[in-house]
KELO-802325 format. One record per residue (C-alpha): z, x, y. Coordinates in pm, whole numbers, padded with zeros to 5 digits, always signed. Layout:
ZXY...
//
This chain:
+12495+06991+10363+12218+07236+10443+12095+07463+10171+12185+07821+10265+11947+08008+10044+11588+07945+09945+11503+07844+09594+11137+07882+09523+11059+07609+09282+10737+07675+09099+10716+07355+08904+10512+07290+08597+10495+06964+08415+10412+07053+08059+10327+06866+07740+10053+06677+07565+09885+06448+07818+10047+06667+08087+10352+06459+08156+10629+06436+07899+10829+06762+07932+10953+06907+08257+10986+07279+08327+10995+07461+08653+10958+07824+08741+11184+07995+08991+11060+08298+09182+11279+08603+09133+11359+08860+09403+11101+09125+09480+11161+09492+09551+11033+09511+09910+11154+09655+10236+11002+09572+10574+10996+09852+10829+10909+09788+11193+10793+10106+11364+10725+10041+11731+10583+09700+11655+10382+09810+11352+10490+09647+11026+10513+09869+10719+10607+09770+10364+10773+09978+10095+10899+09896+09748+10781+09876+09388+10674+09510+09412+10397+09589+09661+10080+09760+09548+09923+09932+09846+09717+10238+09931+09721+10459+10240+09459+10389+10508+09336+10096+10303+09331+09718+10304+09445+09595+09960+09388+09230+09876+09353+09004+09571+09458+09147+09234+09395+09017+08882+09631+09136+08603+09588+09181+08231+09806+09324+07953+09635+09561+07709+09857+09686+07428+10172+09814+07601+10022+09867+07948+09959+09636+08240+09641+09671+08443+09565+09534+08787+09209+09491+08915+09227+09475+09293+09010+09445+09604+09036+09736+09846+08847+09884+10138+08899+10151+10398+09088+10079+10718+09082+10276+11040+08960+10279+11395+08597+10338+11293+08565+10045+11053+08534+09674+11135+08846+09462+11163+08989+09292+10853+08804+08961+10902+08471+09146+10887+08536+09453+10675+08617+09261+10356+08256+09142+10360+08101+09477+10441+08320+09732+10265+08520+09578+09977+08534+09754+09639+08722+09682+09318+08983+09927+09196+09206+09953+08891+09578+10028+08872+09817+10062+08578+10189+10016+08518+10440+10011+08235+10581+09690+08381+10413+09369+08501+10666+09348+08785+10534+09640+08989+10515+10018+09017+10136+10008+08980+09951+10340+09019+09586+10350+09116+09330+10481+08867+09054+10468+09126+08759+10249+09217+08567+10101+08923+08309+09877+09091+08118+09911+09418+07826+09736+09580+07491+09862+09454+07432+10021+09794+07651+10301+09661+07386+10363+09393+07103+10358+09643+06994+09999+09573+07008+09805+09900+06806+09510+09767+07031+09405+09476+07205+09070+09511+07538+09259+09500+07435+09551+09719+07698+09511+09988+08037+09493+09820+08254+09385+09526+08541+09149+09603+08799+08904+09464+08812+09026+09102+08906+08813+08802+08964+08994+08472+08942+08799+08145+08927+08886+07777+08722+08670+07540+08644+08746+07177+08755+09108+07200+08553+09198+07510+08647+09222+07876+08476+09037+08160+08529+09127+08523+08408+08849+08752+08356+08930+09118+08200+08817+09446+07930+09002+09634+07646+08966+09883+07344+09136+10035+07225+09129+10393+06885+08951+10406+06823+09107+10744+06753+08963+11087+06598+08620+11046+06262+08522+11198+06252+08400+11556+06266+08022+11567+06441+07991+11230+06782+07827+11191+06930+08166+11112+06780+08370+11395+07111+08402+11583+07327+08498+11285+07484+08843+11302+07524+09065+10996+07874+08939+10920+07759+08576+10904+07444+08659+10710+07656+08830+10449+07908+08547+10445+07639+08286+10385+07478+08489+10107+07779+08528+09874+07740+08477+09500+07935+08538+09178+07865+08810+08923+08023+08965+08615+08034+09295+08429+08111+09322+08057+08283+09616+07887+08459+09703+07561+08761+09899+07681+08937+10040+07986+08819+10383+07877+08457+10266+07880+08500+10108+08221+08648+10424+08371+08356+10617+08225+08110+10377+08388+08004+10220+08057+07956+09850+08124+07685+09584+08138+07598+09458+08484+07350+09175+08525+07064+09222+08767+07101+08858+08868+07410+08669+08989+07603+08460+08743+07597+08164+08980+07409+08089+09303+07421+07790+09542+07187+07499+09470+07201+07355+09823+07215+07506+10170+07310+07215+10395+07453+07292+10739+07376+07141+11082+07269+07471+11240+07287+07850+11220+07212+07863+10849+07017+08096+10622+06725+07940+10434+06833+07576+10483+06764+07302+10229+06510+07036+10329+06642+06758+10556+06812+06480+10361+06925+06706+10077+07243+06578+09912+07516+06840+09944+07645+06980+09615+07980+07153+09559+07796+07485+09535+07673+07459+09892+07585+07769+10096+07809+08002+09893+07976+08035+09553+08289+08252+09560+08640+08300+09418+08568+08257+09046+08819+08113+08799+08705+08112+08437+08874+07946+08141+08774+07867+07783+08791+07498+07701+08908+07468+07339+08842+07095+07345+08466+07148+07385+08409+07513+07292+08261+07579+07638+08354+07804+07928+08441+07653+08264+08364+07849+08580+08538+07713+08890+08407+07819+09228+08441+07752+09598+08158+07632+09822+08140+07536+10190+08043+07203+10342+08041+07066+10696+08143+06701+10741+08114+06759+11038+08347+07060+11050+08387+07335+10794+08574+07254+10476+08614+07454+10159+08524+07257+09845+08527+07339+09475+08304+07272+09181+08281+07365+08816+07997+07512+08613+07973+07498+08233+07843+07766+07998+07832+07848+07628+07944+08209+07674+08154+08413+07920+07832+08544+08078+07655+08209+08086+07410+08087+08164+07634+07858+08366+07513+07520+08487+07689+07383+08793+07784+07016+08775+07779+06777+09070+08152+06714+09028+08379+06803+09320+08713+06926+09182+09050+06984+09352+08915+06725+09599+09186+06506+09751+09235+06278+10050+09520+06358+10289+09614+05991+10331+09454+05969+10674+09090+05948+10576+09035+06323+10569+08986+06566+10284+09234+06841+10204+09107+07198+10237+09207+07441+09963+09082+07763+09808+09155+08049+09566+09205+07855+09241+09367+08020+08942+09309+07803+08633+09452+07828+08283+09484+07623+07966+09825+07564+07811+09770+07541+07434+10087+07360+07329+10061+07114+07618+09687+07063+07567+09656+07067+07943+09480+07260+08219+09676+07385+08521+09562+07528+08852+09736+07696+09142+09549+07681+09473+09608+07786+09831+09695+07480+10040+09603+07541+10404+09810+07267+10567+10066+07139+10317+09880+06822+10226+09877+06914+09858+10224+07066+09834+10365+06765+10015+10573+06981+10243+10410+07284+10408+10126+07534+10368+10162+07746+10058+10055+07739+09695+10007+07404+09523+10015+07314+09154+09751+07083+09004+09695+06958+08649+09416+06809+08439+09368+06676+08087+08999+06770+08068+08939+07035+08337+08732+06799+08552+08965+06524+08675+09252+06684+08865+09564+06557+09036+09870+06715+09193+10156+06780+08955+10465+06563+08986+10624+06845+09185+10321+07005+09348+10491+07270+09561+10434+07585+09359+10544+07835+09622+10611+07854+09993+10475+08136+10206+10800+08325+10156+10941+08609+09952+11298+08654+09833+11415+09012+09878+11674+09175+09655+11953+09125+09909+11875+08752+09924+11689+08774+10256+11403+08529+10294+11090+08697+10427+10835+08466+10588+10481+08601+10551+10159+08520+10732+09940+08540+10421+10021+08463+10057+09696+08375+09885+09442+08455+09615+09709+08370+09350+09660+08522+09006+09907+08478+08722+10004+08690+08423+10087+08449+08142+10328+08509+07856+10239+08451+07490+10322+08081+07529+10084+08034+07826+10370+08014+08075+10357+08205+08406+10542+08536+08386+10445+08711+08711+10255+08582+09012+10022+08828+09189+09910+08744+09542+09735+08900+09838+09990+08933+10115+10035+09027+10478+10362+08995+10665+10192+08962+11004+09848+08825+11105+09575+09051+10967+09236+08921+11088+09227+09156+11388+09380+09452+11208+09203+09782+11159+09497+09986+11035+09562+09844+10688+09898+09690+10614+09785+09430+10360+09904+09459+10000+09924+09286+09665+10269+09155+09579+10402+09098+09226+10654+08813+09203+10839+08765+08872+10907+08404+08779+11175+08262+08553+11127+07956+08336+11394+07689+08367+11371+07415+08105+11533+07084+08010+11567+06979+08371+11630+06619+08468+11443+06449+08749+11772+06411+08937+11785+06787+08977+11459+06786+09173+11577+06494+09382+11889+06688+09474+11695+07003+09563+11440+06810+09767+11707+06623+09959+11890+06946+10041+11571+07113+10164+11503+06820+10397+11848+06832+10558
//
C-alpha cells in the first residue's frame, strides 16, 4: 500500500550516551499559499517572513521574555542589482523582526547590521556585507555571529588570483565575526561592541588555481581552508569551553564543503581552530559527502550534542537531499543518528498539500525549555533562485511536534511505506 500523505519525520535519538530513548519530531502544517502569476511564483501566509523587493534568506530565532525575535539576512532585489547568486555576497545585511508567536507573523524592525562600507570604511574586514546571522545568549549577554568579506581588489598580473572577478574575490575572502550587546533596545539604538578583527580566519589557502594569496606549495589543507563561514556556536558544559563550528572549502580535486571546529574560553574568543574535520563522512563509494549550514545544540538531559545540516545529495539522510540529523557525545566525533532524515525538501500546507521546494537550507531551530526542537526556521525558495533578480525568497517557520515512546517497528513501517 502506498502512503497517501507525507509524514515529515524529524527524528531525534535522545538520552545519555545518545542512544537509549527514541523520540521523533513531526513537522506540522505551515500557513502558506503559492500564487503563480504569469509564471512568477509568489508566496503569502503567516509562516513565511518576506519583504517587498527584497531577497530574504537565513534567519536565527531567539525568545526574549514574551516576544520572539528573528535575525535574518536580507538584501535588495531588482533589475539594477546583481542576480541572487552574486548579490548575497555584495549586498547582504542583517535585519531584525519580532512576533508574539514563534510560528510566524514576524514584523520587521529594520536593519541592525550592515557592512562597514555603509559607515565609510571600505578597508574593514567586514566592509562588504553582513550575512548568515546566528543569535545566541550567554551569561546574560547577546552575541550575533555573522559572515562578511572585503574586496581585496584586482590582483597583480601573474598572480594566481589575477583573473578573479569581484564576486570570486569576495567569496574567497569570507570570515566570521561577532557583535555583543546587552539588550534588543541597545541593539536598535546602535549600542553594541564590534571587533575590528574577524573572530576566525582561514589558516590555509590551498587550491589548484585561481586563488587569492595561496599557501606555499605542499601546505597541508586544514578544515578552515580558503574561507570560514556559516557559524554555529554552542557552550560545552563538559569542558566549560565554547565550540565554534564553521564551513571551509577544499578541492580534492573538485570543490567540496568541509567543516571544522574552533575552541574558545568565551563567546568572543579568542577561538583556536583544531585540525579536526567534523561532519565528515564517506558515501560508501570512496567519496566524501558534501554538507553545509550546521545548526548545533547541546541537550542537557541527554548529555549529547545534535546537529542538523543540509545534505546536498541524500548520502547523509539515506534517502534524498534535504536536512540530515547527526549526533555526538563530545562535539568532535560525529555520526548520523539512527534515523538521519530530519526533513525532506517539502512543506505540508494547511490543506494537506505537499509543496516541493527548490531550496530549504540554513536550518536554525528554536528550542523549548527541555532543549527539544520547537520550530524550525529555514531559508526557502519554491523555484530556482540563483538567476533571480526579483526577490521571491523567504524564511519559513515550521512548527514541529514531539512524539515519544515510539518503538523501532514504527519506523520500519513508515520506511517501508515510503519505499513502496
